[in-house]
C-alpha positions, 0 to 999 in steps of 0.5 A: 456498517463498516467497522473503524479500525479502532472497532477491531481493538480490545477495550484496554487497546482502544482507550490507548489508541484514542488517547495517543491520537489526541496528540496527532494522527497515527500512522503506525503502531508496534506491539511486542509480546512483553513489551511496549507499545510504540506509535509513530505520529507525523514521522516522530516515534512515541512510547506512551508514559506509564505503560506496563509490558504487554502480557500474553493475555492482552496480546492474544486479545488484541491479535484475536480481534484484528482477526475477528476471532478467526485466526484460520481465516487469515492463515494463508496471509499470516504465512506471507507475513501481514494480513489486511484489514478492511479500509486498507490497514496492514497488519505485519506479523513476526514470530516463530515460523514452522518450515518444510523443505524451505517452504513456511507452513504456518506461523505458530507463535506470533510475538510482535504486530506492525499496525499500519493505519491507511490514510486518505490524503485527498489533494496529495497528488494535485501538485505532481499530476501537471508533470505526469500528463501531455495535455489531456493524456496521461503519461506511464508513471512509476512511483519510487519510494522506501517503505512508509514514505507514503506511495500507496497513499499518493497512488490512491489519490492519483487514481481517484483524480484521473478516475474522478468526474472531472478527468474521467479516465478509466482506471483499472486497479488490481488491488492484491492486498486491499491496501489501495481501495480498502476493499470490503467484499470487493467494495471500495471502502476508500475513494478511488474515483467513480470511473475506477474498476477494482479487481480485489485480492487477486495476484498482480499478474492474473489480475492485470491480464484479467482486468484488461480482457474484462474492462478495457481500461486506458490505465492500469494501476497497481501497488508494489510491483515486484517480480519478473511476472508483474513487470512482464504483465505490465509490459503486456499491458503497455503493449495493448495500449494501456498507460501504466500507473504503479509503485515500486520500492527504491531509493532513487533512479540510480538504484533502479537503474542498478537492477538489471531486470528493472532497467530493461523493464523501465525501458521496455514498459514504456514508463515516461515519468518516475516519481521519487518520494522521501519521508515526509517533510512539512506535509510533503513527500515528493523529492523529484519527478523525472522522465525516463532518462532520469532528467528533472521535470520538476 
Protein backbone atom coordinates (compact mmCIF):
# COMPACT_ATOMS: atom_id res chain seq x y z
CA UNK A 1 0.00 0.00 0.00
CA UNK A 2 1.39 3.40 -1.00
CA UNK A 3 2.14 5.77 1.85
CA UNK A 4 0.68 9.25 2.07
CA UNK A 5 2.93 12.15 3.01
CA UNK A 6 1.45 12.31 6.51
CA UNK A 7 2.33 8.64 7.05
CA UNK A 8 5.99 9.72 7.31
CA UNK A 9 5.20 12.12 10.15
CA UNK A 10 5.33 11.30 13.88
CA UNK A 11 1.98 11.66 15.66
CA UNK A 12 2.57 15.19 17.02
CA UNK A 13 3.50 16.56 13.58
CA UNK A 14 0.74 14.69 11.75
CA UNK A 15 -1.83 16.26 14.09
CA UNK A 16 -0.38 19.73 13.46
CA UNK A 17 -0.33 19.11 9.67
CA UNK A 18 -3.91 17.86 9.51
CA UNK A 19 -5.15 20.76 11.63
CA UNK A 20 -3.38 23.33 9.45
CA UNK A 21 -4.65 21.67 6.26
CA UNK A 22 -8.23 22.44 7.27
CA UNK A 23 -7.51 26.07 6.36
CA UNK A 24 -6.31 25.24 2.85
CA UNK A 25 -3.98 23.07 0.76
CA UNK A 26 -0.40 23.19 2.07
CA UNK A 27 2.41 23.62 -0.45
CA UNK A 28 5.38 23.95 1.90
CA UNK A 29 6.38 23.35 5.52
CA UNK A 30 9.57 24.71 7.08
CA UNK A 31 10.83 23.17 10.31
CA UNK A 32 13.65 24.69 12.38
CA UNK A 33 15.35 23.02 15.33
CA UNK A 34 14.67 25.23 18.34
CA UNK A 35 12.22 27.31 16.32
CA UNK A 36 8.68 27.28 14.98
CA UNK A 37 7.04 25.31 12.18
CA UNK A 38 5.91 27.61 9.36
CA UNK A 39 3.50 26.80 6.54
CA UNK A 40 2.79 28.06 3.04
CA UNK A 41 -0.78 27.73 1.80
CA UNK A 42 -2.18 29.40 -1.33
CA UNK A 43 0.90 31.60 -1.53
CA UNK A 44 0.61 32.93 2.05
CA UNK A 45 2.88 32.13 5.02
CA UNK A 46 1.54 31.04 8.41
CA UNK A 47 2.71 30.17 11.91
CA UNK A 48 0.42 27.93 13.94
CA UNK A 49 -0.77 29.89 17.01
CA UNK A 50 0.37 28.63 20.40
CA UNK A 51 3.35 26.63 19.11
CA UNK A 52 6.27 25.83 21.35
CA UNK A 53 9.82 25.89 19.92
CA UNK A 54 10.66 22.49 18.43
CA UNK A 55 13.07 20.56 20.63
CA UNK A 56 15.80 18.13 19.63
CA UNK A 57 13.66 15.06 20.35
CA UNK A 58 10.68 16.23 18.27
CA UNK A 59 12.90 17.39 15.42
CA UNK A 60 14.80 14.09 15.46
CA UNK A 61 11.58 12.05 15.36
CA UNK A 62 10.36 14.01 12.34
CA UNK A 63 13.65 13.62 10.47
CA UNK A 64 13.79 9.92 11.32
CA UNK A 65 10.23 9.42 10.06
CA UNK A 66 10.95 11.22 6.80
CA UNK A 67 14.02 9.01 6.30
CA UNK A 68 12.01 5.88 7.23
CA UNK A 69 14.35 5.30 10.19
CA UNK A 70 17.36 4.96 7.88
CA UNK A 71 19.43 8.14 7.51
CA UNK A 72 22.12 6.06 5.82
CA UNK A 73 19.80 5.18 2.92
CA UNK A 74 19.41 8.90 2.12
CA UNK A 75 23.02 9.91 2.83
CA UNK A 76 24.02 10.64 -0.77
CA UNK A 77 20.88 12.69 -1.42
CA UNK A 78 21.29 14.62 1.84
CA UNK A 79 24.82 15.58 0.76
CA UNK A 80 23.22 17.31 -2.24
CA UNK A 81 20.91 19.24 0.07
CA UNK A 82 17.61 17.41 -0.33
CA UNK A 83 15.94 14.02 -0.72
CA UNK A 84 12.69 12.97 -2.36
CA UNK A 85 9.89 10.87 -0.88
CA UNK A 86 7.67 8.55 -2.94
CA UNK A 87 4.96 10.71 -4.43
CA UNK A 88 7.42 13.43 -5.45
CA UNK A 89 7.58 15.36 -2.15
CA UNK A 90 10.98 17.07 -1.76
CA UNK A 91 12.66 17.52 1.64
CA UNK A 92 15.36 20.19 1.66
CA UNK A 93 17.93 20.07 4.46
CA UNK A 94 20.29 22.62 6.02
CA UNK A 95 22.82 22.37 8.81
CA UNK A 96 26.52 21.78 9.38
CA UNK A 97 28.48 20.07 6.62
CA UNK A 98 31.78 18.22 6.79
CA UNK A 99 34.12 18.93 3.87
CA UNK A 100 37.43 17.65 2.56
CA UNK A 101 39.37 19.47 -0.16
CA UNK A 102 36.29 21.50 -1.01
CA UNK A 103 33.98 18.48 -1.36
CA UNK A 104 31.04 17.79 0.95
CA UNK A 105 31.52 14.48 2.74
CA UNK A 106 28.41 14.50 4.89
CA UNK A 107 25.93 16.71 6.71
CA UNK A 108 26.57 15.95 10.36
CA UNK A 109 24.04 18.22 12.07
CA UNK A 110 20.72 18.90 10.32
CA UNK A 111 18.89 21.89 11.80
CA UNK A 112 16.34 22.94 9.15
CA UNK A 113 13.89 21.09 6.90
CA UNK A 114 11.85 22.39 3.98
CA UNK A 115 9.11 19.92 3.04
CA UNK A 116 7.70 20.83 -0.38
CA UNK A 117 4.43 19.03 -1.05
CA UNK A 118 3.96 17.66 -4.57
CA UNK A 119 0.59 18.54 -6.06
CA UNK A 120 -1.22 17.11 -9.04
CA UNK A 121 -3.34 19.81 -10.67
CA UNK A 122 -4.89 17.93 -13.55
CA UNK A 123 -5.85 20.39 -16.24
CA UNK A 124 -3.42 23.18 -15.35
CA UNK A 125 -1.71 22.71 -18.72
CA UNK A 126 -4.87 22.72 -20.84
CA UNK A 127 -4.91 26.47 -21.53
CA UNK A 128 -1.23 26.55 -22.50
CA UNK A 129 -1.18 23.49 -24.76
CA UNK A 130 -2.76 25.05 -27.92
CA UNK A 131 0.12 27.57 -27.99
CA UNK A 132 2.64 24.71 -27.82
CA UNK A 133 1.23 22.84 -30.82
CA UNK A 134 1.37 23.33 -34.58
CA UNK A 135 -1.64 21.36 -35.81
CA UNK A 136 -0.94 17.90 -34.32
CA UNK A 137 2.79 18.46 -33.80
CA UNK A 138 4.26 19.40 -30.43
CA UNK A 139 6.74 22.29 -30.47
CA UNK A 140 9.85 21.94 -28.31
CA UNK A 141 9.12 23.91 -25.14
CA UNK A 142 11.08 25.31 -22.20
CA UNK A 143 9.21 26.24 -18.99
CA UNK A 144 11.01 28.97 -17.02
CA UNK A 145 10.30 30.27 -13.53
CA UNK A 146 11.81 31.17 -10.16
CA UNK A 147 11.64 28.42 -7.50
CA UNK A 148 8.23 27.40 -6.13
CA UNK A 149 6.13 28.84 -8.97
CA UNK A 150 4.71 25.51 -10.16
CA UNK A 151 6.94 24.56 -13.07
CA UNK A 152 7.11 20.87 -12.06
CA UNK A 153 3.32 20.79 -11.65
CA UNK A 154 2.82 22.29 -15.13
CA UNK A 155 5.43 19.97 -16.63
CA UNK A 156 3.70 16.93 -15.14
CA UNK A 157 0.29 17.94 -16.47
CA UNK A 158 1.59 18.65 -19.97
CA UNK A 159 3.20 15.20 -19.98
CA UNK A 160 -0.07 13.68 -18.76
CA UNK A 161 -2.02 15.32 -21.59
CA UNK A 162 0.50 14.60 -24.36
CA UNK A 163 0.98 10.97 -23.27
CA UNK A 164 -2.70 10.44 -22.53
CA UNK A 165 -5.18 8.33 -24.44
CA UNK A 166 -6.34 11.20 -26.64
CA UNK A 167 -3.04 12.48 -28.09
CA UNK A 168 -1.01 9.27 -27.60
CA UNK A 169 2.41 10.87 -27.99
CA UNK A 170 5.28 8.70 -26.80
CA UNK A 171 7.00 10.63 -24.02
CA UNK A 172 10.29 9.64 -22.41
CA UNK A 173 10.56 11.20 -18.94
CA UNK A 174 13.96 11.32 -17.24
CA UNK A 175 12.96 11.86 -13.60
CA UNK A 176 16.30 12.27 -11.82
CA UNK A 177 14.87 13.25 -8.43
CA UNK A 178 11.57 11.30 -8.67
CA UNK A 179 9.61 14.56 -8.36
CA UNK A 180 7.65 14.51 -11.62
CA UNK A 181 6.23 10.98 -11.59
CA UNK A 182 6.83 10.48 -7.86
CA UNK A 183 8.35 7.07 -8.54
CA UNK A 184 8.26 4.31 -5.95
CA UNK A 185 10.60 1.46 -6.90
CA UNK A 186 10.51 2.81 -10.46
CA UNK A 187 6.71 2.81 -10.71
CA UNK A 188 5.05 6.21 -11.25
CA UNK A 189 2.80 7.22 -8.36
CA UNK A 190 1.53 10.38 -10.07
CA UNK A 191 -0.33 10.44 -13.40
CA UNK A 192 2.01 11.00 -16.35
CA UNK A 193 -0.13 9.34 -19.02
CA UNK A 194 -0.30 5.83 -20.43
CA UNK A 195 2.17 6.57 -23.24
CA UNK A 196 4.94 7.82 -20.95
CA UNK A 197 8.05 5.78 -20.15
CA UNK A 198 9.99 6.86 -17.06
CA UNK A 199 13.65 6.49 -16.14
CA UNK A 200 13.66 7.14 -12.40
CA UNK A 201 16.63 8.26 -10.31
CA UNK A 202 19.07 8.55 -13.22
CA UNK A 203 21.26 11.57 -13.98
CA UNK A 204 19.57 13.60 -16.69
CA UNK A 205 22.28 13.48 -19.34
CA UNK A 206 22.74 9.72 -18.95
CA UNK A 207 19.00 9.10 -18.84
CA UNK A 208 18.30 11.17 -21.96
CA UNK A 209 20.79 9.19 -24.03
CA UNK A 210 19.61 5.87 -22.59
CA UNK A 211 15.88 6.46 -23.13
CA UNK A 212 16.44 7.54 -26.75
CA UNK A 213 18.24 4.26 -27.45
CA UNK A 214 15.87 2.02 -25.53
CA UNK A 215 12.38 3.52 -25.95
CA UNK A 216 12.41 5.67 -29.12
CA UNK A 217 10.38 8.57 -27.65
CA UNK A 218 8.80 11.34 -29.69
CA UNK A 219 9.22 13.80 -26.81
CA UNK A 220 11.96 13.93 -24.15
CA UNK A 221 10.80 15.46 -20.84
CA UNK A 222 13.10 16.58 -18.01
CA UNK A 223 12.76 18.83 -14.96
CA UNK A 224 15.24 21.54 -13.94
CA UNK A 225 18.01 21.31 -16.51
CA UNK A 226 21.14 22.99 -15.26
CA UNK A 227 24.67 22.26 -16.41
CA UNK A 228 26.29 22.03 -19.79
CA UNK A 229 26.06 18.23 -19.85
CA UNK A 230 22.24 18.33 -19.56
CA UNK A 231 21.97 20.89 -22.34
CA UNK A 232 24.30 18.96 -24.62
CA UNK A 233 22.27 15.76 -24.14
CA UNK A 234 19.03 17.59 -24.96
CA UNK A 235 20.66 19.12 -28.02
CA UNK A 236 21.63 15.63 -29.17
CA UNK A 237 18.03 14.51 -28.58
CA UNK A 238 16.75 17.36 -30.73
CA UNK A 239 19.19 16.50 -33.51
CA UNK A 240 18.00 12.88 -33.36
CA UNK A 241 14.43 14.03 -34.08
CA UNK A 242 12.96 14.19 -30.57
CA UNK A 243 10.95 17.14 -29.34
CA UNK A 244 11.90 18.62 -25.96
CA UNK A 245 9.77 19.51 -22.94
CA UNK A 246 11.94 20.84 -20.13
CA UNK A 247 12.06 23.27 -17.22
CA UNK A 248 14.76 25.69 -16.06
CA UNK A 249 15.15 28.23 -13.28
CA UNK A 250 15.01 31.82 -14.46
CA UNK A 251 13.11 35.10 -14.26
CA UNK A 252 12.22 35.94 -17.85
CA UNK A 253 13.40 35.78 -21.46
CA UNK A 254 16.04 38.54 -21.10
CA UNK A 255 17.46 36.59 -18.16
CA UNK A 256 17.91 33.54 -20.41
CA UNK A 257 19.41 35.64 -23.19
CA UNK A 258 21.88 37.09 -20.70
CA UNK A 259 23.40 33.67 -20.02
CA UNK A 260 25.81 32.94 -22.87
CA UNK A 261 25.54 29.16 -22.67
CA UNK A 262 21.74 29.18 -22.40
CA UNK A 263 21.29 31.68 -25.26
CA UNK A 264 23.37 29.50 -27.56
CA UNK A 265 21.59 26.35 -26.40
CA UNK A 266 18.13 27.82 -27.05
CA UNK A 267 19.10 28.29 -30.67
CA UNK A 268 20.94 25.00 -31.14
CA UNK A 269 18.35 22.79 -29.39
CA UNK A 270 15.41 23.86 -31.53
CA UNK A 271 13.32 25.34 -28.69
CA UNK A 272 10.28 27.00 -30.28
CA UNK A 273 8.24 27.98 -27.22
CA UNK A 274 9.23 29.49 -23.86
CA UNK A 275 6.62 29.51 -21.08
CA UNK A 276 7.35 32.09 -18.36
CA UNK A 277 5.73 31.46 -14.97
CA UNK A 278 5.07 33.74 -12.02
CA UNK A 279 3.79 33.18 -8.45
CA UNK A 280 0.17 32.02 -8.49
CA UNK A 281 -2.40 34.81 -8.80
CA UNK A 282 -6.07 33.75 -8.57
CA UNK A 283 -5.03 30.18 -9.32
CA UNK A 284 -3.04 31.12 -12.46
CA UNK A 285 0.74 31.16 -12.84
CA UNK A 286 1.45 31.52 -16.58
CA UNK A 287 2.75 35.04 -17.21
CA UNK A 288 3.49 34.74 -20.93
CA UNK A 289 4.21 32.27 -23.72
CA UNK A 290 6.90 33.31 -26.21
CA UNK A 291 8.41 32.00 -29.43
CA UNK A 292 12.13 31.40 -29.87
CA UNK A 293 12.66 35.10 -30.63
CA UNK A 294 11.03 36.22 -27.40
CA UNK A 295 7.85 37.39 -29.14
CA UNK A 296 4.55 36.79 -27.36
CA UNK A 297 2.27 34.12 -28.81
CA UNK A 298 -0.17 34.47 -25.87
